N, C-alpha and C positions, 0 to 999 in steps of 0.2 A: 800388362800392368805397368804403369809408370813408376818412376823412382819415388821413394818416400821422402817427404819433407815435413819437418816439425817446426811450427812457429810457436814460440813461447811468448804469450801476450796476444797480439793480433786483432784487437778490437777497437783501439783508439788511434786516432791520427793516421799513422802510417800503416797500421795493421790491416784493415780491410782491403785497400788496394794492393798491398803486398801479397796477401793470401790469394786474392783473385788472380794476380799476375802469375804466381807459381802454379795455381791450378790450371790456368789457360796455357801454361807452358808444358803441361803434361805430367806434373807431379801429383802423386796421391798425397793430399795435404791433411795433416792433423794439427789442430790448434789446441793449445793448453793454456787455460787462464782461469781466473776465479769466477767467471760468468756474471760479473757485476755490471758490465757495460754491453748494451745491446749493439749488435753489428749485423748487417746484412751480408752474409757469406754464402757462397755457392752451397746448395743443398748437399752436394757430394762430399763436402769437407767434413771430416770427422771432428767432433767436439769432445774434448776431455776437460774436466774441471778439477781445480784444486789450487792450493797456495804454493807457489814455487819456493817460498821461504821455508817450507817444510819439505825437505828433499824426499821424504818417504811418499808424499802425495804425488810428486812428479814421477817417481820410480814406479809407483803402483799404476799410474795412468798409462805409461808406455809399455809396461810389462817387459818382455824379453826382446822386443823389436829393435831393429837397427834402422837408422835413417841415413840416406845418402847426404841429406842437407838439413841443417838445423839453423834457424834464425832466432836469436834471443834478443827481444826488445825490452825486457823487464829485469835485467840483471844490474844490481845497484851496489854490490859490495863484495869484498873478498871472500867472505864466508860462503855465500851462495855460488861464487865462482869455483871454490874448492869442491862443492857438491857437483857442479857441472863436470869437472874433470873426472871425478869418481864415477859418475853415471854414464858419460858418453865416450870415455876412452875406449877405443877399438869398436865403437858402435856408430860412428858417423865418419863420412869422408870429408865433410866440410862443416865448420861451425862458424857462423857469422855473429859477432857481438856488436850490437849497436851501442856505441859509446858516445862521448860528448866532447865538444871543444872546451868545456869547462876544466878538463884535465890540464890545460895550459894556464888557466887563470889562477891556479893555486901555485904556480911556479914563480920564482923570482927572476925578473929580468928580460924575458922574451919580448920581442917587438911584434906588433900586429902587421900583417896577418901572420899567424903562427904556422910554422912548418913542423912536419912530423919529428924532425930532429930536435925541436925545442922541448920535447917531452922530458928529456933527461936533465937533471940539475936540481939545485936546492929549492925547497918549497917555502912558501910564505908562512909566517907563524899563524897559529889558530887565533881568529878574532875572538873578542870577548863575547860570551853568550848573550850579554845585554844588547849587543848589536845583532838583533835577531836575523835580519835578511842576510847580512854578511856571513854570519856563522852558519846559517842553513846552506847557503851557496858554497861556502868553503867546504863544508862537510860533504856535500854532493860531489864536488870535484875530487876530494880526497878519496872518497869511497869508490868512485868510478875508477880512479887510478889503482886502487887496491885490487879491483876486479881485473883490470887490464894486466897488472903485474902477475897475478896468479895464472892467468891464461897464457901470457907470454912465457912464463916459466914452464908451463905445461908443454909448449911447443919446443923449447930448448932442451928439456929433459926427456920428454916422452914422444915428441913429434905430434902432439895434439894439434889437429889441423885448423887452428883458429885464424880468422882474419878479423881485424878490428876496424870498424868504420866510425870515425869521429865526426859528429854533426854539430853545426852551429844551430841557431834558432831555425826551426822548420816552419815554413809557411805552406799550409795545405788546405784543401777544401774541408777537411775534417778536424782542423785545429780546435781542440777542446778548450783552449784558452780564448778563442774568438778574437784574436788580436787584430787581424786585418778587418774582420767583420765589424768589430767595435769602432775602428777608425772610420769605416764607411758610414756607419750610423751617425757618427758625430758630424761628418762632412755634410751629410744629407739633411741634417736638422737645421743647418744654417748657422749654428753657433761655433765658437772658436774651439780649437783643440788646445788643451792645457799641456805645457811642457815644463819640466823643472828648469830653473835657471842654471846656467853654467854651460860648459862645452859639451856638445853631443858627440857620442862615439860614432865613427863611421859604421855603416851597416853592411854586412856581408853574410847574408842568410843562405838558405838552400830551399829549393822547391821540392815538396814532398815526392812528386813523381820522379825526380832525379835520384832520390834515395832508393826508391823502388827499382829503378833501372840499374843502379849500382849492385844491388843485391841479386837481381835477376842475372846480370852479367857474370857475377861470381858463381851463380848456380850452374852456369853452362860452361865454366872453364876451371882449370886447376890453378889459376893465377893467385898470387897474393897470400899463400899460406905463411903464417908466422909474421905477417906484416900488418901495419896500421896505416890507414889512409884517411886523409881529410876529404870529406864530401861537401862541396860548397859551390855556390854560384860563382861566376867569373867576375861580376861587377862589384865594385865598392862604391857606395853612394852615401851622401850625407842624409841625416834624418829629414831635413827639410826637402831635399830632392825626392826622397822616397814618398813623403806625404804629398808633394806636388804631383807625382805620378799617379797616386791614388785619387787625388782630387780631380785630375783631368779625366780619369775614367769614370768618376762619379758625376761628372759635369757640375762640379761644385767649386766655389771659391774657397781657397785655403786661408783660414785666419788662425793665427797662433797667439797665445798669451803665455808669457813666461811667469811662473810662480816659484817662489823659493821652495826647494825640495823639501825642507823640513815642514813647511806648511802643508804641502800635498800629503806628506807621510802622516802628519798629525790628523788630517781629515780622512785618512785611509783611502785615498784616491789612487795611490800608486800600487801596483803597476797598471791598473785598468785604464786610467785616463791617458797614459803614455807608455804602452808596453815596450816600445823600442828605445826607451831611455834607461834601461837597466845597466848599471855599471858592470854586472856579471854577464855580459853578452860577448861571446867570442867572435873572432874574425879569423878565418882559416885560409891558408894558401892551398890551392887544389892542384898544383902542378904535378905532384907525384901520382895522383889518381888518373890524370890525363895521360901521363907518359907511360905508366905501367899497366893500367887497366883499360886504357882507351876511352875514358869517360868523356862524354860531351854533355855540356850543361845547357838547359833551357835558358835562353836570354831572359833577363829580368823582366823586360817589358812584356814578353810573351807570357811568362808565368803570371804576371799581374792581370793581364787580360783574362786569362782562364779563371783566376781566383775571383775577380770582381764579377765576372759573368755568373759564376757559381753562386755567389752570395746574393745576387739579384733574385734568385729563386727562393731565398730564405729570409725575405724582407720581414715577414711577420714573426720570425723565430725570436723568442726572448733571449737576450744576451745579458748574463748576470752582471758583468762589469759596467753595463750601460744604465743600470737601475738607479744610480746616484748622479745621473747627468744634471739634474736640477741644481745640486750642490756645486758641480763644476761651473755651471753658468753663473751662479751666484758669486763664486770666488772670482771669476773672470771680470765681473763688473767692478771689483775692488782694486783691480790692477790695470788701470786705464792706459799705462804706457805700453803694455803688451808687445807682441811680436818679437 
């Protein structure tokens, strides 16, 4: 019998390739989630269902078992992190928490790309709730920090074997936001891509398969306990460079039209029309993960080749954010200066 691995979540974006990779590496894999998202997982994978925000349901699902390896992809606050400590203390040899680069965006002062040591320091004030997007993103970053702090405290006080992986935006074949897929649809229909006016943030994302490899690497080694690591691609590119790379792979001509952000927001076109223009998008320095974990990242061009090829086979799949494309094109005609 192989070692036991538990994946909490496991059906969206990173989940299925992660579960498959652990299974193919010899783990007996159990997946715990609400069962609301369909995913093709190996038949031998055990499925358990429940709501992880109700600790008794997770406790009931795993019973008295111990797991050599736990990967938590759906932990979002300190309360649920406390439940994790209570449930898994002395019942797992490794616990991997999938966190976010947004923990840096609620900090005052750090400079992109953020390093792990930028985590500590004063936090920005809470935005007004009337600024819905800013408030929701701030809350997400604050609550992820609360989860990190609980688990890091568990390591310091009880040697709870946590390793934290902080991710920027993840580009993957299963991205449920359909960000790259939506860009490709717009490129292929011949119309322009709408961008908000103003300065674009440089992009430094991560390819989903590289996150899977980071988790798999930790599953096979005792490295990184009590540590946090940024998992990110090597390259930093401008938004226009990124879109040009997609356009080249789609054999399309890139046309851009700049629209005032407020106008796009009023029409409810953001983030769908320009998902890589979000001011709450982190950029992470990956030097620590390469030095301490031996991480090697897929070159951006190679990852885009794989993604574009994958989406070619999903040409007929409806993409929710593309449904209002006619309005985008109508707005574009009213901003003739464009580009």
